[in-house]
C-alpha positions in Angstrom: 0.0 0.0 0.1 3.0 2.2 0.6 3.9 2.1 -3.1 0.3 3.0 -4.0 0.2 5.9 -1.7 3.5 7.2 -3.2 1.9 7.3 -6.6 -1.2 8.9 -5.5 0.8 11.6 -3.9 3.2 11.8 -6.7 4.4 15.4 -7.6 4.3 15.7 -11.2 5.1 19.3 -11.5 8.7 18.9 -12.1 8.0 16.7 -15.0 5.2 18.4 -16.8 3.3 21.7 -17.0 0.1 19.8 -17.3 -2.5 20.0 -14.6 -5.5 17.9 -13.6 -8.9 19.4 -13.5 -11.8 17.7 -11.6 -15.0 18.8 -13.2 -18.0 18.7 -10.5 -21.6 18.8 -11.1 -24.9 18.0 -9.3 -26.6 14.8 -10.5 -30.3 14.1 -11.2 -31.6 13.7 -7.6 -30.6 17.3 -6.8 -28.1 16.1 -4.1 -25.9 13.6 -5.7 -22.6 14.8 -6.7 -20.8 13.6 -9.8 -17.1 14.2 -11.1 -14.7 13.3 -13.7 -11.0 14.5 -14.3 -9.4 15.8 -17.6 -5.8 17.1 -18.4 -5.2 20.6 -19.2 -2.0 22.1 -20.7 -1.2 24.3 -17.9 -2.6 26.4 -14.7 -6.1 28.1 -15.0 -7.4 30.7 -12.6 -10.4 31.9 -14.6 -13.4 29.5 -15.2 -14.2 31.3 -18.4 -10.8 30.1 -19.9 -11.5 26.4 -19.1 -13.1 24.2 -22.0 -16.7 22.9 -21.7 -17.2 19.1 -21.4 -19.8 16.6 -21.7 -21.1 13.6 -20.0 -23.9 10.9 -20.4 -27.0 12.4 -18.7 -28.9 9.0 -19.1 -26.5 7.8 -16.4 -27.3 10.5 -14.0 -31.0 10.7 -14.4 -30.7 14.0 -16.4 -31.4 12.9 -19.9 -33.0 10.1 -22.0 -31.0 7.3 -23.3 -31.6 8.2 -27.0 -30.4 11.8 -26.4 -28.2 11.6 -23.7 -25.3 14.2 -24.2 -25.2 16.9 -21.4 -22.6 19.9 -21.6 -20.8 21.1 -18.5 -20.0 24.7 -18.2 -17.3 25.5 -15.8 -18.4 28.3 -13.3 -16.0 28.4 -10.2 -12.5 27.1 -9.6 -11.0 25.8 -6.3 -7.7 24.5 -5.6 -7.7 20.6 -5.3 -6.6 19.4 -1.7 -6.3 15.8 -3.1 -4.0 16.3 -6.0 -2.5 19.8 -4.8 0.0 21.6 -6.7 -1.7 23.6 -9.5 -4.5 20.9 -10.0 -8.0 22.3 -9.5 -11.6 21.5 -8.7 -14.1 23.1 -11.0 -17.9 23.6 -10.1 -20.0 23.2 -13.3 -23.5 23.5 -14.2 -25.3 21.4 -16.9 -26.9 22.4 -20.4 -28.1 20.7 -23.5 -26.1 20.8 -26.4 -28.2 23.6 -27.9 -27.1 25.6 -24.8 -30.4 25.5 -22.9 -30.1 24.7 -18.9 -31.4 21.3 -18.3 -34.3 21.1 -15.7 -32.0 20.1 -12.8 -29.8 23.2 -13.5 -30.8 25.5 -10.4 -27.7 27.4 -10.8 -28.5 29.0 -14.0 -31.8 30.5 -12.5 -30.1 31.6 -9.3 -27.3 33.3 -11.3 -29.8 35.4 -13.3 -31.2 36.6 -10.0 -27.8 37.3 -8.4 -26.4 39.2 -11.4 -29.4 41.6 -11.4 -28.3 45.3 -10.8 -30.6 45.6 -7.8 -29.4 42.4 -6.1 -25.7 43.5 -6.8 -26.3 46.9 -5.3 -27.6 45.2 -2.0 -24.5 42.8 -1.8 -26.6 39.7 -0.2 -24.4 37.8 2.4 -25.1 34.2 3.1 -23.8 31.9 6.0 -24.9 28.3 5.6 -24.8 25.8 8.3 -24.6 22.2 6.9 -25.3 19.3 9.1 -24.6 15.7 8.4 -24.4 12.3 9.7 -21.5 9.8 9.6 -22.8 6.2 8.7 -20.8 2.9 9.3 -20.7 1.6 5.6 -21.2 -2.1 6.3 -24.1 -2.0 8.8 -25.7 1.3 7.7 -25.9 2.8 11.2 -24.5 6.1 12.5 -20.6 6.1 13.2 -20.1 5.5 17.1 -23.3 3.6 17.7 -23.2 -0.2 18.8 -24.4 -2.4 16.0 -28.0 -3.2 16.4 -28.3 -0.9 19.4 -28.4 2.8 20.5 -26.0 5.0 22.4 -26.9 6.9 25.6 -29.3 9.6 25.4 -28.6 13.0 23.5 -27.0 15.6 25.7 -23.3 15.1 26.1 -22.6 14.7 22.3 -23.2 18.4 21.2 -19.8 20.0 20.9 -18.6 17.1 23.1 -15.1 16.0 23.5 -14.1 12.4 24.2 -14.1 8.9 22.8 -17.5 8.2 24.0 -19.0 11.5 22.9 -17.2 12.5 19.5 -17.2 10.1 16.7 -15.3 10.9 13.4 -13.4 14.0 14.5 -10.5 12.9 12.2 -12.9 13.3 9.1 -14.3 16.6 10.4 -10.6 18.1 10.8 -9.5 16.9 7.5 -12.6 18.3 5.8 -12.0 21.6 7.7 -8.3 22.0 6.4 -9.1 20.7 2.9 -11.7 23.4 2.6 -9.3 26.1 3.9 -6.8 24.9 1.3 -9.3 24.8 -1.5 -10.3 28.5 -0.9 -13.7 27.9 0.4 -14.7 30.4 3.1 -15.3 27.7 5.8 -16.0 29.5 9.1 -16.3 26.8 11.5 -17.4 23.2 12.5 -18.8 21.6 15.5 -20.2 18.2 16.9 -24.0 17.9 16.8 -26.7 16.9 19.1 -27.0 13.2 17.8 -23.7 11.0 18.3 -22.2 10.6 14.7 -23.4 13.9 13.6 -21.6 17.1 12.7 -21.9 20.5 11.2 -19.8 22.8 9.2 -20.4 26.4 8.4 -19.5 28.3 5.0 -19.6 32.1 4.9 -20.1 34.9 5.0 -20.4 34.4 1.1 -21.9 36.9 -1.4 -24.4 35.9 -3.9 -24.0 33.0 -6.1 -20.5 32.2 -4.6 -22.2 30.8 -1.4 -23.7 28.2 -3.4 -20.6 27.2 -5.3 -18.7 27.2 -2.0 -21.2 24.9 -0.1 -21.5 22.3 -3.1 -17.7 22.0 -3.3 -17.5 21.7 0.5 -20.0 18.8 0.4 -17.9 17.1 -2.4 -14.8 17.5 -0.5 -16.4 15.9 2.5 -17.8 13.1 0.4 -14.4 12.4 -1.0 -12.8 12.4 2.4 -15.5 10.1 3.8 -14.8 7.7 0.6 -11.1 7.6 1.7 -12.2 6.7 5.1 -14.7 4.1 4.4 -17.5 5.9 5.8 -20.9 7.0 4.2 -21.8 10.5 4.2 -25.5 11.3 4.8 -27.4 14.5 4.5 -30.7 12.7 5.2 -32.8 15.2 7.4 -33.9 12.4 9.5 -31.3 9.6 9.3 -32.7 7.6 12.4 -36.3 7.4 13.4 -37.4 8.2 16.7 -36.4 11.0 19.2 -33.0 11.7 17.6 -31.8 15.0 16.3 -32.5 15.6 12.7 -30.2 17.3 10.0 -30.5 20.2 7.7 -28.8 23.2 6.1 -29.7 26.5 7.8 -29.3 29.6 5.9 -28.5 32.9 7.4 -29.0 35.9 5.2 -27.9 39.5 5.6 -28.7 42.4 3.1 -28.3 46.1 3.7 -31.4 48.0 2.4 -30.8 51.6 1.2 -33.8 53.9 1.8 -33.7 57.7 1.6 -29.9 57.8 2.0 -30.0 55.5 5.0 -28.6 52.1 5.3 -30.5 49.3 7.3 -29.2 45.9 7.8 -31.4 43.1 8.1 -30.3 39.6 9.2 -32.7 36.6 8.4 -32.2 32.9 9.5 -34.1 30.2 7.4 
């Protein structure tokens, strides 16, 4: 395994100027993340300089089998914490070959709103709190829970410390640092009420960038849990009964300008 790890972590920058770009998009369920990699001739920092790409939409629930081509439009670039160097993660949205957004492309419509002059003038800020649950892969039961049984009552786990209270902190810390490396404005993390459940916060971020950053943060977390052999769940109610649920809370701040005065409003959803 050490030889495999050496190859995975191989620094090729001394041998070639080429980089690897991992194109990321949202699949047909609206929550599944897909990605594939391609080689580029050199470093890129502007998404408009990146080539469009395609994928088989019939395999992601986004196109029929007899007309399956879907086109990826690069929208945002992040540093790749897995391959590092000049390699990048690219958040994309999806279009038909004719250039129309496919039905699951919610970013297209959001971008139209956020690019409106009235919205730009208000500088909408978002802070998103993403809760999630870590699941034991083989038994499909939350991390740290006894197989076929239940842990002690909720109470000591929220922001808890200790081997009997915090389960999966290595994954959480790895995700925290990977997001910082990628350039995501991750602002914090904490253990949640249910054991095996955690939360990270992204923001403040302005406009459409908030969505891009949250989706890439989710992607990075999914990759890290893949490496750890743990399943990531955003299920709002991963365990039936009187156990804490999970969600993504949105904090919204906007400055309203009326009669030469500024009023700041903060709304939590």
